[in-house]
N, C-alpha and C positions, 0 to 999 in steps of 0.2 A: 711788479713793473707796470708802468703806464705805457701807452701806445708809443710815445716817443722813445722811451728806453728800450722797448722791444725792437724798434727800428734800428737804434744804435747797436743793439746786440747782434744784429745780422751782419754788421760791418766790423765792429770791434767789441767782442764780448767783455774784454777787460775794462774798457771805458764805461760800458753800461753797468758792470758790477760796481765800479767805484762810484758811479753816480747814485746807484740805489743805496749803497752804504752811507754816502754822505747825506742823502735825504733822510734816511732813518735816524742818523745821528742827531738830527735836529728835533726829533720827537721827544716829548716830555713824559710819555707813558712807558714804563718798563715792559709792559705786555706787548708793545709794538716793536720791541727789539728783534733783530734778525741775527744776533750773534750766536756764539757757541751755546750759551745757556738756553736759547730758544730752538736749538736744533731738533729737539724731539717733538715740537709742535707740528701739527698737520693743519695749518691754516688753509682754508679753501673759501673761495667766493661762490661756490655752487649753491643752488637753492636746496630746499629740504628734500625733494625727490631725487635730485642728482646725487646728493650726499649719501643717500641710501640705495645706491645702485644695485647692491647685492643683498637686498632685503630677503630674497628667497633663501639664500645660503644662511643668513642669520636665523631665519625661521627653522631651517632644518637642524642647525646646531642646537637651538633652544629645545626643540622636541627631543633630540638625543639626550640632552642633559636632564630633561624631565623624566625620561625613561630610565636613566641609569645613575643619576646623581641625587642622593636623598635631599640635600639642601635645596636643589632646584625644584624638586617636586613639592617640598614643604613651602617654599616661597609662593609657588603658584596656588597651593591650597589656601594659604593665609589670605591672599588677595581675593580669591574667588569666594571663600567663606564669608569674608567681611563685606564685599561689594554686593554679593547676590544672596548668600546664605540659603534660607529656605525659599527665597523668591521675593521679587519686588511685586507686591500685590496691587491689583487695580481697585479703584474706588469710583463710583458713579457721581458725576456732578450735574445737577440740573440747573439751567440758567434761571435767574430771577424773573418773576412774572409768570412762571408756569402755574397753571390752575391747580393741577394735582401732581406735585412733584413726587410724593411718596409712592404713588402707583407706578409712575414711570421708572423710578429708581429701583423699585422691587423687581420689576420685569428685567431691568438691566442686570441686577445682581444675580438673578436666577439664571439668566442667559450666560453670564460670565462663568458661573459655577459649572454649567453644563458643557462649557467649551474649553476655557483655559485651564481649568483644574483637572481635566482629563487628557488622555493621550491622543484624542482625536484631533487636537490642534496641530500635532506633528505630522509631517508628510509621511514619515515611515512608521508612525504609530507607536513610538518607543518612549516618548517624553511628553509631559505636560508643558505648559508655558514656562514654568519655573525651572524645569529641567533644561529647556532650550536656552534660558538665560544663563544657566551654568555652563552649558556647552559653548555658548558664544563668548563668555568671559574667559574660559579656558583658552580658547583660540586667540582671543585678543592678547592674552598674556604671552603666549609663546610665539605666535606669528605676527602679532602687532595689529591685526585687523581681522574682521570676519564679515561674511555676507549672509544676509537673511533673504531668502527667496519666497515670494508669495505665489502659491499655487491654488488650484481649485479642483474639486472632485465633481464629477458629472451628476452622480446620484447620491446625495447625502441622505442620511436617515431623517425621518420626519422631525422637525423642530431643531435640526442641527445646521450649522454653518457649512457652506461649501469651502470656506477658507482653510488652507493648510499652510504651515510654515516649514521651511527647510533651512537648516543651518549649513553653510558651506565654508570650507577653508579657502583662503585667498589663492590657493593653488589652482582653483577653477578658472581664474582670470586668464584669458589668452593674452599673455604679456607680449607676444610677438605681433599683436595687432597695433601697429603704429603708423601714423601718416596724417596727411592733411586732406580734408574732405572739401567738396564743393560747397560754396556758400560761407566759407570761413570757419567751418567746424574742423574738428581734429579727433584722432584716436590716439591715446597714450596709454601703453601698458594694459590694453584691453578695455579701457574706459573711454566712452565716446562723449565728446563735449560739443556744444553748439558754438556759434560765433561769440556769444556773450560769456563763454566759459562755464555754462551750466551743464550738468550731467544729463544726458538724454538716453543713454543705453549702456549696457554692460555686455561684453562678449565673453560668454562662459562656455567651458567645455561641458559636454553631456555627461562625462564621467571624470573622476579624479585622474589626473595624468599619471599618478604613481600607483594606480590600482594593479593588483597582481593579475587580474583578468586581462587587462590590456597588455601587460608585459608578456603574457603567454602567447597572444596572437599577433603581437606587434602593435606599437602605439600609432594611432592614426590621428593626426592633428586636425581636429574638426571642432569648431565652436559655433554657437548660435548667438544671435543678437537678442537680448532681453531688454525691454523698455525699463528705464530707470524707475518708473513708478511702481514696478513690481520687485525692486531690489533695494535693500537697505545695506549700506556700506558703513560699518561702525569701526571707529578707531580713535585713538587719542591724538588730537592735533597739537603738536608741540611748537610748530612754526607757522607763520602766515604763508598761505599758498601751498601748504602740504596736502597732497591729494591722496596719499596712501600712508598706512601706518608702518611702524618699525617695531620689531620684537622688543619687549620690555626687558629681555635678558641681555640686550646689546651692551649696556655699560658694564656688566659684571660677568660676561661670559668667560673672559680670560682669567679673571680672579677665581671663578669656580673651577675652571680647568686646572689652574695652578694648585689650588687647594686639594683637588682630587689626586693630582700627581704626587704632591707632598705626602699625603696620607698613604698612598700606595708605597712610596719609597720607605717611609718609616715602618710600615708593616713588614715589608720585605726584609728590612734591616734586622728587625726583631726575629723574624723567622730564621734567618741565616744564623744569627747569634745563638738561638735556641737549639740549633742542630748540633752544636759543639758543647756537649755536657761536660766532658773531661778529656784531658790529654795524658796519655801514657808514655812516659819517657823510659825507654829500655836501654840496657847496656849495649855497647858496640858488638859484643860477642853474640848476644841473643838476636840482635838486629840482623846479623848475617844469616840467620835461619837455623841455628843449631838446635834451639828448643822453642819453637814458635808456639806449640800447644800449651806449654807451661806458662807462657806470658799472656795468653789471651784473656780479655776481660769479658768474654761472652757476648760482645757486641752491644750490650745495653746495661743500664743500671736499674736495680730494683730495690724496694724497701727491705732492710735487714740483710743486705748482701755482705758477705765476708769474703774478701778477695786477698789471696796470698800473692805477694810480690817479693822479688829478690832484694837483697840489701842495697844493691846499686841501682835499683829502679825507683821511679818517682811518678806519682799521679797528681796532677794539678787540675783544678776545676776552673771552668771558664767564668768570666765576669761579663755578662751581656751588657752592652752599652745602654745607657738610659736615654730618655727622650727629653732632655732638658730644653725648655723653651717651647715645647710643642703647644701647650695650652695658650700661651701668650700669642704665638704666631697665629694659631687657628682662630682665636677670638678676634684678633685684629682684622683678619681677612673676612670673617663672618660679619663683623661690624660694617665693613665697606659694602658687602653684598646686601645686607639689610637696608643700608642707606640708599643704595642704587635702585632697589626695588620699591622703596617708599614704605617700608614696614619697620617694626621695631626688632631689635636683636632678640629680645625675649620671645616674641611671637615666632621668629624664624627658628630659634634653637630650642625653645621651651625651657631655658635655664632661668629660674627666678631666684637663684641663690644670692645675687648681688643687688637686689632691688627691694625697696620698701613701698608702702602704699603711695607716698607722694611721688617718688620717681617713676613708679609704674604708671600712675595716673597721668603724669606729664608726658611720658612717652606715648601712652595710648591716645591722649588728646591730639598730639601731632599726627599720629597715624590716622585717627578718625577724620582729620581734615582732608588727608589724601583720599580716604575711602569716600567721603562725602563728595569730593570733586569728581571721582570716577563715576559715582552714581548720578549726580545732578548735572554734570557737564558732558557726560558721554552716554551712559547707558539709557537714562530716562529720555533725554531729548532726541537721541539718534535712533534708539531702538523701541522704547516702550510707547512713546507718544505716537509715532507712525503706526505701530501695531494697533494701538487704541483706535486710531482713525480708521484702520482697515476693519476692525470689529464693528464700529459704529456704522460704517458703510454697508457691511453685510447685514447688520440688523435692520437697517432702513429698507434694504431690498426684500427682506422677509416680511416686513410690515408696511406695505405701501400706504395703508390708511393713516399711519402715524409717522410717515417718512419725514415730514417737516419737523415735528417735535423731536424725533430721534436725531436728525442731523444737527439740531441745535444743542444736543448733548455732547459731552466730552468725558474722557476718562482721565482721572488723576491717578498717580501711582505712589505707593507708600513703600519706602525701603525696608529691609528686614530689621528685626529687633536688634538693638544695640546692647551688647552684653555690658552690664555695669560692673565696674571694678569693685566698688564697695556699695551695695544697694542700700545699706542702712544710712549712709551719709548722703548718697546722691539722690535718693528718693526724697529725703527731707529737704535738700536744697531745691529740688524741682517744685516741691509743694510750696515752699516759701516764695519762690519766684512767681507762682500763679497767684498766691494770696496777696502779694505786693503789687500785682498788676504788671510785672515785667515780662510775663509770658502768658499765653492763653492755654487753657486746658487742652484744647484740640491740638495745639502745637506740641505740647509735651507728649501727648499720646502718639502723635505721628513720629516724634523723635525716638520714642521707644519701639517703633516699628509696628504699630497697630492702627487700624482704621477707627477714628473716633465714632463714626455713626454705627459701625458694627459693635463697638464696645458698649455704646449706650443701649443698643437693642439687647445685647446679652445681659446687661445689668438689669434692664426692665424685666426680662424673662426670669432672671434669678430672684428678683424681689417679689414678683407675682407668685412664683412657685413656692418661695419660702413662706409667704403670707398664707397661702392656701394650706400649707402643711403645718402652720403654727411654729415655724422655726425662726430663731433670731441669731444672727451672726455678727461678729465684730465689724465686718465690712459695711454694715448698715449704719451710717452715721446718724440717722434719725432715731434709731432704736438704742444704740450703744455709744457712749461718749468715748473720746480718745483715751481716757484712763480706764475704760472697760466697765463703767457703771451703766446699768440699764436705765434708759430714759423713757421707758414706756410707763405711763401713769397707772397706778393701781386703783381700780374702781372702788375697792373697799376703803380706800384712804382718800376720799373726796372732800377737800376742804373748801370747795367753792361756795361762797355765800348763797343761800337760797333766797329766792324772790318771795316777798310777802304776798299773802293773799289779798284780795280786794277788801276783805273786812278787817285787815290789819292784824290778823292773828298769825 
């Protein structure tokens, strides 16, 4: 209803309803209808955050499903394993014009290995940077968002950073902090904004609101203001103006619940049917209790049993009901669940009986597009690049004499290795693309999840070591052709024309 129709509804609701129906009857889109067929739609004009008003409840439900529903756990594992895998690795970039880029890059790589590859980067000392990436992606999947807090230690070991990272669930946000501030700023669901709508601080609880320790002594609502420069808020933004994330299980939560209930009902049905192995029909005389012991079947059936019964008695065996249509129904629901999570049915279930190479590759390519968007549009820009800037900033503080050169550096990030469906075919296609000039060698190496510069270093080390030991491998294109023939010249078979002496002999 528009404003006029709402005003009419206050005086005459019937006239307002007829006006709304008449206006919608002139529409040319079936999706805009308000009739009986559209009664199940929940059309709303709310913004993204208002539409997700109970995001906390959705997160609690998603966590419960991950704990107790196998397919929910599997969906989360598939997403995290493909988006993070063994980790999104850093790579040093030195700007053009640097006099000695190799020296600076070597220092950077060594510092990275001493910091992010070890658990000292974690505030609790339990995970390295790649483990923190996995924790963050797990939280994004079930809760829709995650917080990364930057902390410092007072007395680090010599040669180590003071920087520490802490992964927090969105439950730490004091969502009761709401209101308008002086100067045009505001606080909404624990996030503080300035007059321009930029984030300036987060109001975070000191402990998780659901921790058992606080439940034992009584929860005390107390939060602290943390500047936004020390907090990363990572989530998938699906709508313009969306300030917080929503659980990725939201579209498929009911389908998962219905599937679980259906499976439980089918299992209980089979259990009940299996309890009735046989039915003993006795005569009316025996049923009255004249000779109960003679008619007893012993309470159970066993192999080789010989049971005597009277001529007027009968034993019939039960016929348990089948589960017709169970596979079809389950597959249909799982297809919708896989589509809602952005992964393939085969990855969710592990059933490859109905696919061939072409269909598996097509499905995997579509899933890879989703994975790539999660990496390059969410994890890398929202999490890894800011963490890289924090690392560069710490490095500059540790080396004031090279602070200018260090601050001019930046960290690039390489996603994890992409599993090839058919390496024999795909590697050949990638090689041809490089030879034809349609792709760069470095681009293909990054696509496969490796650092090109580190790969070249390892290849140089391999070649030097093999040459020193007198070893020749097929991987050395200069020594062995693609067909496996040695290309090393034999000194005994030297057919090079010799130069004549000065005297012509």
